[in-house]
C-alpha positions as CSV (number, residue, x, y, z in Angstrom):
1,M,-71.8,90.8,-13.2
2,L,-69.7,91.6,-16.2
3,I,-66.5,91.4,-14.1
4,E,-67.3,88.0,-12.8
5,D,-67.9,86.7,-16.4
6,E,-64.6,88.0,-17.5
7,M,-62.8,86.4,-14.6
8,E,-64.5,83.1,-15.3
9,S,-63.5,83.2,-18.9
10,N,-59.8,83.7,-18.1
11,V,-59.7,80.6,-15.9
12,T,-58.5,77.5,-17.7
13,E,-59.4,74.1,-16.5
14,P,-56.5,71.6,-16.2
15,E,-56.2,69.0,-18.9
16,S,-57.3,65.5,-18.1
17,F,-54.8,62.6,-18.5
18,W,-56.4,61.5,-21.8
19,E,-56.4,65.1,-23.2
20,M,-52.6,65.5,-22.8
21,D,-50.1,65.2,-25.7
22,P,-50.7,61.8,-27.4
23,V,-47.0,61.1,-27.8
24,W,-46.3,61.7,-24.1
25,T,-49.4,59.7,-23.1
26,T,-48.3,56.8,-25.3
27,T,-44.8,56.8,-23.9
28,V,-46.0,56.8,-20.3
29,L,-48.3,53.8,-21.0
30,L,-45.7,51.9,-23.1
31,V,-42.7,52.1,-20.8
32,P,-44.2,50.0,-18.0
33,C,-45.5,47.5,-20.5
34,V,-42.1,47.2,-22.1
35,V,-40.4,46.7,-18.8
36,V,-42.9,44.0,-17.7
37,L,-42.7,42.3,-21.1
38,T,-38.9,42.3,-21.0
39,A,-38.8,40.9,-17.5
40,G,-41.3,38.2,-18.5
41,L,-39.2,37.2,-21.5
42,F,-36.1,37.0,-19.4
43,Y,-37.9,34.8,-16.9
44,L,-39.2,32.5,-19.7
45,Y,-35.8,32.3,-21.2
46,G,-34.2,31.4,-17.9
47,A,-36.9,28.8,-17.3
48,A,-36.5,27.3,-20.8
49,I,-32.7,27.2,-20.4
50,S,-33.1,25.5,-17.0
51,L,-35.5,22.9,-18.4
52,F,-33.4,22.3,-21.5
53,S,-30.3,21.9,-19.5
54,K,-32.0,19.1,-17.6
55,T,-33.5,17.3,-20.6
56,S,-30.3,17.8,-22.7
57,V,-28.2,15.5,-20.4
58,R,-30.9,13.0,-19.4
59,N,-29.6,9.5,-20.0
60,K,-26.4,10.9,-21.4
61,V,-23.1,9.3,-20.2
62,V,-21.1,12.2,-18.7
63,L,-17.6,11.9,-17.3
64,I,-16.1,14.5,-15.0
65,S,-12.3,14.1,-14.8
66,D,-12.0,15.8,-11.4
67,A,-15.3,15.4,-9.6
68,L,-13.7,16.2,-6.2
69,S,-12.9,19.9,-7.0
70,G,-15.3,22.7,-6.4
71,L,-16.3,22.9,-10.0
72,G,-16.4,19.1,-10.3
73,K,-18.9,18.8,-7.4
74,E,-21.0,21.6,-8.8
75,C,-21.2,19.9,-12.2
76,A,-21.9,16.5,-10.6
77,G,-24.9,18.0,-8.8
78,V,-26.3,19.7,-11.9
79,F,-25.9,16.7,-14.2
80,H,-27.0,14.2,-11.6
81,K,-30.3,16.1,-11.0
82,G,-30.7,16.4,-14.8
83,G,-30.8,12.6,-15.1
84,A,-27.3,12.0,-16.5
85,R,-25.4,8.7,-16.2
86,L,-22.4,10.1,-14.3
87,I,-18.9,8.7,-14.2
88,L,-17.1,10.5,-11.4
89,C,-13.3,10.5,-11.4
90,G,-10.8,11.5,-8.7
91,K,-7.7,10.6,-6.8
92,S,-9.4,9.5,-3.6
93,W,-11.8,6.6,-3.4
94,D,-13.2,7.6,0.0
95,K,-14.0,11.1,-1.2
96,L,-15.6,9.8,-4.4
97,E,-17.8,7.5,-2.3
98,Q,-18.8,10.4,0.0
99,L,-19.7,12.5,-3.1
100,A,-21.8,9.7,-4.5
101,D,-23.6,9.4,-1.1
102,D,-24.2,13.2,-1.0
103,L,-25.7,13.1,-4.5
104,A,-27.9,10.2,-3.7
105,N,-29.2,11.9,-0.6
106,A,-30.0,15.1,-2.4
107,S,-31.9,13.6,-5.3
108,D,-34.9,11.5,-6.2
109,P,-33.7,8.0,-6.9
110,T,-36.6,7.4,-9.3
111,V,-35.4,9.9,-11.8
112,T,-31.6,9.7,-11.3
113,F,-28.9,7.1,-11.8
114,P,-26.3,6.1,-9.2
115,P,-22.9,7.5,-10.4
116,K,-20.1,5.2,-11.3
117,L,-16.7,5.8,-9.6
118,V,-13.3,5.5,-11.2
119,L,-9.9,6.4,-9.7
120,L,-8.1,8.7,-12.1
121,D,-4.7,10.4,-11.5
122,F,-3.2,12.3,-14.4
123,G,0.0,12.5,-12.4
124,D,0.4,8.7,-12.8
125,M,0.5,8.2,-16.6
126,D,1.2,4.4,-16.2
127,S,-2.2,3.9,-14.8
128,M,-4.0,5.6,-17.6
129,P,-4.7,2.6,-19.9
130,E,-6.3,0.7,-17.1
131,A,-8.4,3.8,-16.0
132,I,-9.6,4.3,-19.6
133,A,-10.6,0.7,-19.9
134,E,-12.5,0.9,-16.7
135,I,-14.3,4.1,-17.9
136,L,-15.4,2.5,-21.1
137,E,-16.7,-0.6,-19.2
138,C,-19.0,1.5,-17.1
139,Y,-21.6,2.0,-19.8
140,G,-19.9,0.9,-22.9
141,C,-19.7,4.4,-24.3
142,L,-19.3,8.0,-23.4
143,D,-21.4,11.0,-24.6
144,I,-19.8,13.9,-22.8
145,L,-16.2,14.3,-21.5
146,I,-15.6,17.2,-19.1
147,L,-11.9,17.7,-18.5
148,N,-11.6,20.0,-15.5
149,S,-8.4,18.7,-13.8
150,S,-5.6,21.1,-13.2
151,M,-2.4,21.6,-11.3
152,K,-0.9,25.0,-10.5
153,V,2.6,26.2,-9.6
154,K,3.7,29.8,-9.2
155,A,7.5,30.3,-9.0
156,P,10.4,31.9,-10.9
157,A,11.4,29.6,-13.9
158,Q,14.9,28.8,-12.6
159,S,13.5,27.5,-9.3
160,V,11.1,25.0,-10.8
161,S,12.7,21.5,-11.0
162,L,12.5,19.3,-14.1
163,E,10.5,16.8,-12.0
164,M,7.9,19.5,-11.3
165,D,7.9,20.5,-15.0
166,K,7.1,16.9,-15.9
167,L,4.4,16.6,-13.2
168,L,2.7,19.8,-14.4
169,M,2.7,18.6,-18.0
170,D,1.3,15.2,-17.1
171,N,-1.5,16.8,-15.1
172,N,-2.4,19.6,-17.4
173,Y,-1.5,18.3,-20.9
174,F,-0.6,14.6,-21.3
175,G,-3.3,13.4,-18.9
176,P,-6.3,15.2,-20.6
177,A,-4.9,14.5,-24.1
178,T,-4.4,10.7,-23.3
179,L,-7.9,10.4,-21.9
180,A,-9.5,12.2,-24.9
181,K,-7.6,9.9,-27.3
182,G,-8.7,6.9,-25.3
183,V,-12.4,7.6,-25.6
184,L,-12.3,9.0,-29.1
185,P,-12.6,5.6,-30.9
186,S,-15.9,4.9,-29.2
187,M,-17.3,8.3,-30.1
188,I,-16.1,8.1,-33.7
189,S,-17.8,4.7,-34.1
190,R,-21.0,6.1,-32.7
191,R,-20.5,9.4,-34.6
192,T,-21.5,11.5,-31.7
193,G,-19.9,13.0,-28.6
194,H,-18.8,16.2,-26.9
195,L,-15.3,16.9,-25.5
196,L,-15.2,20.0,-23.2
197,L,-11.9,21.3,-21.8
198,V,-12.1,23.7,-18.8
199,N,-8.8,25.6,-19.3
200,S,-7.2,28.6,-17.7
201,I,-7.0,31.9,-19.5
202,Q,-3.3,31.3,-19.5
203,G,-3.9,28.9,-22.4
204,K,-4.1,32.2,-24.3
205,L,-2.2,34.6,-22.2
206,A,1.0,33.9,-20.3
207,V,1.8,35.7,-17.0
208,P,5.2,35.9,-15.3
209,F,6.2,33.4,-12.7
210,R,4.0,30.7,-14.2
211,T,6.2,29.5,-17.0
212,T,5.5,25.8,-16.9
213,Y,1.9,26.2,-15.9
214,A,1.3,28.6,-18.8
215,A,3.2,26.2,-21.2
216,S,1.0,23.3,-20.2
217,K,-2.1,25.3,-20.6
218,H,-1.0,26.5,-24.0
219,A,-0.2,23.0,-25.0
220,V,-3.6,21.5,-24.1
221,Q,-5.4,24.5,-25.7
222,A,-3.6,23.8,-29.0
223,F,-4.3,20.1,-28.8
224,F,-8.0,20.5,-28.5
225,D,-8.1,23.4,-31.1
226,C,-6.4,21.0,-33.6
227,L,-8.6,18.1,-32.5
228,R,-11.8,20.1,-33.1
229,A,-11.2,20.2,-36.9
230,E,-10.1,16.5,-37.0
231,V,-13.3,15.1,-35.5
232,E,-15.9,17.5,-36.8
233,E,-16.7,15.1,-39.7
234,Y,-17.7,12.4,-37.2
235,G,-20.3,14.6,-35.5
236,I,-18.1,15.1,-32.4
237,S,-18.0,18.6,-30.8
238,V,-15.0,20.1,-29.1
239,S,-15.4,23.1,-26.8
240,T,-12.9,25.0,-24.7
241,I,-13.8,27.3,-21.7
242,N,-11.0,29.6,-20.6
243,H,-11.5,31.3,-17.2
244,T,-9.3,33.6,-15.0
245,F,-9.7,31.6,-11.8
246,I,-12.4,29.4,-10.2
247,S,-12.8,30.4,-6.6
248,P,-13.0,27.7,-3.9
249,S,-16.6,28.7,-3.1
250,S,-19.5,30.8,-4.4
251,S,-18.9,33.5,-1.8
252,G,-15.7,35.2,-3.0
253,S,-14.0,38.1,-1.4
254,T,-13.4,41.3,-3.4
255,A,-10.1,42.2,-1.8
256,A,-7.1,42.1,-4.1
257,S,-4.3,39.8,-3.3
258,S,-1.6,41.7,-5.1
259,K,-0.9,45.3,-6.0
260,S,1.3,44.7,-9.0
261,I,0.3,46.0,-12.5
262,W,-0.1,42.6,-14.1
263,S,-1.8,41.0,-11.1
264,L,-5.1,42.5,-12.4
265,L,-4.9,40.1,-15.3
266,Y,-4.8,37.0,-13.1
267,T,-6.0,37.8,-9.5
268,K,-7.9,35.1,-7.7
269,K,-10.4,37.0,-5.8
270,P,-11.8,40.0,-7.8
271,L,-11.6,38.4,-11.2
272,G,-12.4,34.8,-10.4
273,V,-15.7,33.0,-11.1
274,S,-17.6,30.8,-8.7
275,P,-18.1,27.1,-9.3
276,D,-21.9,27.6,-9.9
277,E,-21.2,30.3,-12.5
278,A,-18.7,28.1,-14.3
279,A,-21.1,25.1,-14.1
280,T,-23.8,27.2,-15.7
281,E,-21.5,28.2,-18.5
282,I,-20.6,24.6,-19.0
283,V,-24.2,23.6,-19.4
284,K,-24.8,26.5,-21.9
285,T,-21.7,25.5,-23.9
286,L,-22.9,21.8,-24.1
287,N,-26.3,23.0,-25.2
288,N,-25.3,25.4,-27.9
289,K,-22.1,23.6,-28.8
290,R,-20.0,26.7,-28.8
291,R,-16.4,26.0,-29.8
292,E,-14.7,28.6,-27.6
293,V,-15.8,30.5,-24.5
294,V,-13.8,33.0,-22.4
295,I,-15.1,33.7,-18.9
296,A,-13.3,36.9,-17.9
297,P,-13.8,40.6,-17.2
298,S,-13.0,43.2,-19.8
299,L,-9.4,43.7,-18.8
300,P,-8.1,40.1,-19.3
301,K,-10.1,39.9,-22.5
302,A,-8.4,43.2,-23.7
303,A,-5.0,41.8,-22.7
304,I,-5.6,38.8,-25.0
305,Y,-6.2,41.1,-28.0
306,A,-3.3,43.3,-26.9
307,R,-1.0,40.3,-27.0
308,S,-2.0,39.7,-30.6
309,F,-2.2,43.2,-32.0
310,F,0.2,45.2,-29.8
311,P,2.7,42.6,-28.5
312,N,5.4,45.2,-27.7
313,V,3.0,47.1,-25.5
314,F,1.9,43.9,-23.8
315,F,5.4,42.7,-23.1
316,A,6.3,46.2,-21.7
317,V,3.4,46.0,-19.3
318,M,4.3,42.5,-18.2
319,A,7.9,43.6,-17.5
320,A,6.8,46.7,-15.7
321,G,4.6,44.5,-13.5
322,V,7.5,42.2,-12.6
323,N,9.7,45.2,-11.7
324,H,7.0,46.8,-9.6
325,A,6.5,43.5,-7.7
326,A,10.2,43.2,-7.1
327,A,10.4,46.8,-5.8
328,S,7.4,46.2,-3.5
329,E,9.0,43.1,-1.9
330,K,12.2,45.1,-1.1
331,M,10.3,47.8,0.7
């Protein structure tokens, strides 16, 4: 009997959950709650941003300079559903009409406005005064101007003709600048408006074999950076969004198109953004009125800083990339 009592006294019963270390118990209980709460906050934030993006453009007059591009169509869909009064511009009247029909078929006509269509070709500067007059006649004013038109050329500098140089400058610099100056008097008189330039990262970072293209992007970037300070007193916002590359569709491939060193700074497929991602960033920029946004992975962003703080290193990497590309072509 005595032995049984001693054995029973040596047996310890397991602690219940509530009798464990209070710190450990509290941690176990709090972690799931924090995870659920964080997920809920992110959901509410996304829902609020989505709702605000719709209400922020409702009844606003929004012009998209190239509504026929992938980004232009994506923006047109977002702003049309949000109740904006759209002015869609492009080089082809038939394609603009088709886009307008697609928007009408995909939306509720009781809460949306039929878009206005205007032929706009930055490559034909002589037509710009007439196009600007037609734009202002659509609604008598303009609240938001989205400049997303662009023309690209990749070639050695000596092989690009003067005519091509001028065409690139017209499309990427003179056209956007002329349109902005054409609508500014209306915005200044109303003391409101937002100019948003969708620009390449080459407005900040030049890459070999894109001499004129990079020059035009630097020029238009500088124009709107200067303009920002000039029109701030009139309540007009100026924003620039610099991206690496806007892919043709949302489903991009991840295969690299080039093996050179500097190609990682400006490669279409792995570093590009989809039209819907860019459109989302445009909506956010219009809402929070950010002056400058760079949509790029870490490497291109680091290259921008390297260009400013370590220029000799940056130039050496660029030259090494060109030499590597030339050696690859000879093999």
